[in-house]
C-alpha positions in Angstrom: 99.5 135.8 126.3 99.8 133.2 123.8 98.1 129.6 124.4 100.9 126.7 125.3 100.0 124.0 122.8 101.4 120.3 122.9 100.6 117.1 121.4 101.6 114.1 123.5 101.5 110.3 123.1 98.9 108.5 125.3 101.1 106.5 127.4 100.7 106.0 131.3 104.2 107.6 131.1 102.8 110.9 129.5 100.0 110.5 131.8 102.2 110.5 135.1 103.9 113.7 134.0 101.4 115.9 133.5 102.2 117.7 136.5 101.2 121.5 136.4 97.8 120.6 134.0 94.5 120.9 135.9 92.2 118.5 134.6 92.1 115.6 132.4 89.1 115.3 129.9 88.5 112.5 128.3 85.0 111.0 125.5 83.6 108.0 126.5 81.0 106.2 124.1 77.7 104.8 125.4 79.1 101.6 124.1 82.2 101.5 124.9 82.8 99.2 127.3 85.8 98.0 128.9 87.1 101.8 128.1 89.6 102.4 125.2 92.6 104.4 125.0 93.0 107.4 127.1 90.0 106.2 129.2 91.2 102.9 129.9 94.5 104.1 131.1 93.1 106.5 133.9 90.8 104.1 134.8 93.5 102.1 135.3 95.1 104.6 137.3 92.0 105.2 139.5 92.3 101.8 140.1 88.8 100.9 138.5 86.6 104.3 139.4 85.3 104.5 135.9 84.0 102.0 135.3 82.7 101.5 138.8 80.7 104.5 137.9 79.3 102.9 134.4 78.4 99.8 136.0 76.5 102.0 138.6 74.8 104.0 135.1 75.6 107.0 137.2 77.4 107.9 133.9 76.9 106.2 130.7 78.3 107.8 127.8 75.0 108.9 126.3 75.3 112.3 124.2 75.4 115.3 126.6 76.3 113.0 129.8 79.0 114.7 132.1 80.8 113.4 134.8 83.7 115.0 136.9 86.0 112.5 139.3 88.2 114.0 141.6 91.6 111.8 141.2 92.6 111.9 144.8 96.8 112.0 143.8 96.9 109.1 141.3 97.6 111.4 138.5 99.0 114.7 138.4 95.9 116.6 137.4 93.4 116.9 140.3 90.3 116.3 138.3 88.9 114.3 135.3 86.0 115.5 133.3 84.4 113.2 131.5 82.6 113.8 128.6 79.3 111.3 126.5 79.6 110.9 123.1 77.0 108.6 122.4 77.4 105.5 120.1 80.4 105.3 118.7 79.1 104.5 115.1 77.7 107.7 115.0 80.8 109.6 115.5 80.9 112.4 112.8 83.0 115.5 112.6 79.6 117.2 113.2 79.7 115.2 116.6 83.1 115.6 117.5 83.2 119.2 116.9 80.0 119.8 119.1 81.3 117.4 121.4 84.4 119.6 122.1 82.7 122.8 121.7 80.7 122.0 124.8 83.5 120.9 127.0 85.7 123.7 126.3 82.9 125.7 127.2 82.6 123.1 131.0 85.9 123.8 131.2 86.3 127.0 131.2 83.5 127.7 133.7 85.3 125.2 135.6 88.1 127.5 136.0 90.6 125.3 134.4 93.6 126.8 132.9 95.4 123.9 131.4 94.1 120.8 130.3 95.1 117.2 128.5 93.1 115.9 126.5 92.2 113.3 124.1 90.4 113.8 121.0 87.5 111.5 120.4 86.7 109.7 117.0 90.1 107.8 116.6 89.4 105.1 113.5 86.0 106.6 113.1 86.5 110.0 112.2 89.5 111.2 109.8 92.1 112.8 111.6 92.2 116.1 109.6 88.5 116.9 110.7 89.4 115.8 114.2 92.1 117.8 113.6 90.0 120.8 112.5 87.4 120.1 115.2 90.3 120.9 117.6 91.6 124.0 116.2 88.0 125.3 114.9 86.0 124.2 117.7 87.6 123.9 120.4 90.9 125.9 121.0 88.9 129.1 120.3 86.1 128.3 123.0 88.8 127.3 125.9 89.6 130.3 128.1 92.7 128.3 129.6 96.1 128.8 128.6 97.8 125.5 128.3 96.1 122.3 125.9 98.0 118.9 126.2 96.5 116.4 123.2 97.0 113.3 123.9 97.2 111.9 120.3 98.9 109.1 118.3 101.7 109.7 115.7 99.5 110.7 113.0 97.2 112.8 114.5 100.2 114.5 116.0 101.7 114.9 112.9 98.7 116.9 111.6 98.7 118.8 114.9 102.2 119.8 114.4 102.0 121.3 110.9 99.2 123.6 111.9 100.8 126.6 111.4 99.0 129.1 114.2 96.8 128.5 116.6 94.4 130.8 118.6 95.3 132.6 121.4 93.0 132.6 124.5 90.2 134.9 124.7 91.5 138.1 126.4 94.1 137.0 127.5 
Protein backbone atom coordinates (compact mmCIF):
# COMPACT_ATOMS: atom_id res chain seq x y z
CA UNK A 1 0.00 0.00 0.00
CA UNK A 2 1.35 3.45 -0.90
CA UNK A 3 1.86 5.96 1.87
CA UNK A 4 -0.30 9.10 1.88
CA UNK A 5 1.76 12.28 2.04
CA UNK A 6 0.70 15.92 2.27
CA UNK A 7 2.21 19.31 3.03
CA UNK A 8 -0.13 21.62 4.92
CA UNK A 9 0.19 25.19 6.21
CA UNK A 10 1.23 25.41 9.88
CA UNK A 11 -1.77 27.19 11.43
CA UNK A 12 -4.71 26.66 13.79
CA UNK A 13 -7.08 25.80 10.93
CA UNK A 14 -4.81 22.95 9.85
CA UNK A 15 -4.35 21.67 13.41
CA UNK A 16 -8.12 21.67 13.95
CA UNK A 17 -8.64 19.70 10.72
CA UNK A 18 -6.29 16.81 11.54
CA UNK A 19 -9.09 14.31 12.15
CA UNK A 20 -7.92 10.76 11.57
CA UNK A 21 -4.35 11.68 12.57
CA UNK A 22 -2.99 9.59 15.45
CA UNK A 23 -0.28 11.94 16.65
CA UNK A 24 1.53 15.22 16.31
CA UNK A 25 5.33 15.23 16.46
CA UNK A 26 6.94 18.47 17.62
CA UNK A 27 10.62 19.36 17.80
CA UNK A 28 11.62 21.70 20.65
CA UNK A 29 14.96 23.43 21.09
CA UNK A 30 16.56 23.60 24.54
CA UNK A 31 16.63 27.39 24.24
CA UNK A 32 13.19 27.83 22.64
CA UNK A 33 11.23 29.87 25.14
CA UNK A 34 8.52 30.78 24.48
CA UNK A 35 7.63 27.93 22.16
CA UNK A 36 7.48 28.98 18.52
CA UNK A 37 5.83 27.84 15.28
CA UNK A 38 3.67 24.70 15.54
CA UNK A 39 4.84 23.93 19.09
CA UNK A 40 3.56 27.35 20.17
CA UNK A 41 0.20 26.76 18.47
CA UNK A 42 -0.15 23.34 20.09
CA UNK A 43 0.82 24.75 23.50
CA UNK A 44 -1.89 27.39 23.08
CA UNK A 45 -4.50 24.72 22.22
CA UNK A 46 -3.37 22.67 25.24
CA UNK A 47 -3.78 25.70 27.53
CA UNK A 48 -0.04 25.97 28.22
CA UNK A 49 0.51 22.30 29.10
CA UNK A 50 3.83 22.16 27.22
CA UNK A 51 5.06 25.39 28.80
CA UNK A 52 4.23 24.06 32.27
CA UNK A 53 6.26 20.90 31.63
CA UNK A 54 9.17 23.04 30.42
CA UNK A 55 8.97 25.32 33.48
CA UNK A 56 8.98 22.26 35.75
CA UNK A 57 12.06 21.02 33.83
CA UNK A 58 10.49 17.57 33.35
CA UNK A 59 11.25 18.02 29.64
CA UNK A 60 13.81 20.65 28.62
CA UNK A 61 14.32 20.16 24.89
CA UNK A 62 17.82 18.72 25.24
CA UNK A 63 19.04 16.48 22.44
CA UNK A 64 17.59 13.02 23.03
CA UNK A 65 14.86 14.36 25.36
CA UNK A 66 11.34 12.94 24.70
CA UNK A 67 7.89 13.77 26.01
CA UNK A 68 4.47 12.26 25.31
CA UNK A 69 1.44 14.44 26.11
CA UNK A 70 -2.23 13.49 25.70
CA UNK A 71 -4.31 16.20 24.02
CA UNK A 72 -7.44 15.53 26.07
CA UNK A 73 -9.64 16.22 23.05
CA UNK A 74 -8.31 19.77 22.55
CA UNK A 75 -6.86 18.68 19.19
CA UNK A 76 -7.97 15.88 16.86
CA UNK A 77 -4.77 13.81 17.35
CA UNK A 78 -4.87 12.16 20.78
CA UNK A 79 -1.11 12.32 21.40
CA UNK A 80 1.70 14.83 21.04
CA UNK A 81 5.26 13.52 20.88
CA UNK A 82 7.84 16.22 21.70
CA UNK A 83 11.44 15.68 20.61
CA UNK A 84 14.31 17.65 22.13
CA UNK A 85 16.75 19.17 19.66
CA UNK A 86 19.33 20.74 21.94
CA UNK A 87 20.38 24.37 21.37
CA UNK A 88 18.87 25.83 18.21
CA UNK A 89 22.14 27.53 17.27
CA UNK A 90 23.73 24.07 16.98
CA UNK A 91 21.14 22.87 14.45
CA UNK A 92 22.77 21.50 11.33
CA UNK A 93 21.48 19.22 8.56
CA UNK A 94 22.95 16.19 10.37
CA UNK A 95 21.14 17.11 13.61
CA UNK A 96 17.82 17.51 11.76
CA UNK A 97 18.32 14.19 9.94
CA UNK A 98 19.17 12.37 13.18
CA UNK A 99 16.17 13.85 15.03
CA UNK A 100 13.82 12.84 12.20
CA UNK A 101 15.26 9.33 11.99
CA UNK A 102 14.88 8.85 15.74
CA UNK A 103 11.38 10.33 15.71
CA UNK A 104 10.34 7.87 12.99
CA UNK A 105 11.60 4.95 15.06
CA UNK A 106 9.84 6.10 18.24
CA UNK A 107 6.56 6.83 16.43
CA UNK A 108 6.70 3.42 14.74
CA UNK A 109 7.35 1.64 18.08
CA UNK A 110 4.38 3.53 19.54
CA UNK A 111 2.13 2.18 16.80
CA UNK A 112 1.46 5.55 15.17
CA UNK A 113 -0.15 5.01 11.76
CA UNK A 114 -0.68 8.67 10.85
CA UNK A 115 1.37 11.65 12.00
CA UNK A 116 1.54 15.39 11.46
CA UNK A 117 4.90 17.01 12.05
CA UNK A 118 6.92 20.12 11.43
CA UNK A 119 10.45 19.58 10.13
CA UNK A 120 12.86 21.29 12.54
CA UNK A 121 15.41 23.88 11.53
CA UNK A 122 13.29 26.70 10.07
CA UNK A 123 15.56 29.72 9.42
CA UNK A 124 18.60 27.73 10.61
CA UNK A 125 18.87 24.87 8.10
CA UNK A 126 18.26 25.26 4.36
CA UNK A 127 14.86 24.08 3.11
CA UNK A 128 16.55 21.69 0.65
CA UNK A 129 18.43 20.02 3.53
CA UNK A 130 15.25 19.80 5.60
CA UNK A 131 13.34 18.23 2.68
CA UNK A 132 16.20 15.79 2.09
CA UNK A 133 16.13 14.78 5.77
CA UNK A 134 12.40 14.12 5.63
CA UNK A 135 12.60 12.04 2.45
CA UNK A 136 15.88 10.28 3.24
CA UNK A 137 15.70 9.84 7.01
CA UNK A 138 12.12 10.08 8.30
CA UNK A 139 9.98 8.50 5.59
CA UNK A 140 12.02 5.29 5.11
CA UNK A 141 12.06 4.69 8.89
CA UNK A 142 8.41 5.52 9.66
CA UNK A 143 6.17 2.44 9.61
CA UNK A 144 2.86 4.30 9.43
CA UNK A 145 0.81 5.01 6.34
CA UNK A 146 0.05 8.74 6.53
CA UNK A 147 2.38 11.72 6.94
CA UNK A 148 1.29 15.36 6.96
CA UNK A 149 4.11 17.88 7.06
CA UNK A 150 3.19 21.25 8.53
CA UNK A 151 5.36 23.41 6.29
CA UNK A 152 5.79 27.02 5.32
CA UNK A 153 5.25 27.68 1.57
CA UNK A 154 8.92 27.53 0.50
CA UNK A 155 9.39 24.08 2.06
CA UNK A 156 5.96 22.86 0.92
CA UNK A 157 6.94 23.68 -2.68
CA UNK A 158 10.09 21.58 -2.37
CA UNK A 159 8.15 18.70 -0.85
CA UNK A 160 5.46 18.95 -3.53
CA UNK A 161 8.17 18.62 -6.16
CA UNK A 162 9.43 15.37 -4.66
CA UNK A 163 8.79 12.84 -7.44
CA UNK A 164 8.82 9.57 -5.52
CA UNK A 165 8.22 9.20 -1.81
CA UNK A 166 9.17 5.89 -0.21
CA UNK A 167 6.36 3.47 0.58
CA UNK A 168 5.76 2.32 4.14
CA UNK A 169 8.03 -0.56 5.06
CA UNK A 170 6.32 -3.92 4.86
CA UNK A 171 3.06 -2.53 3.51
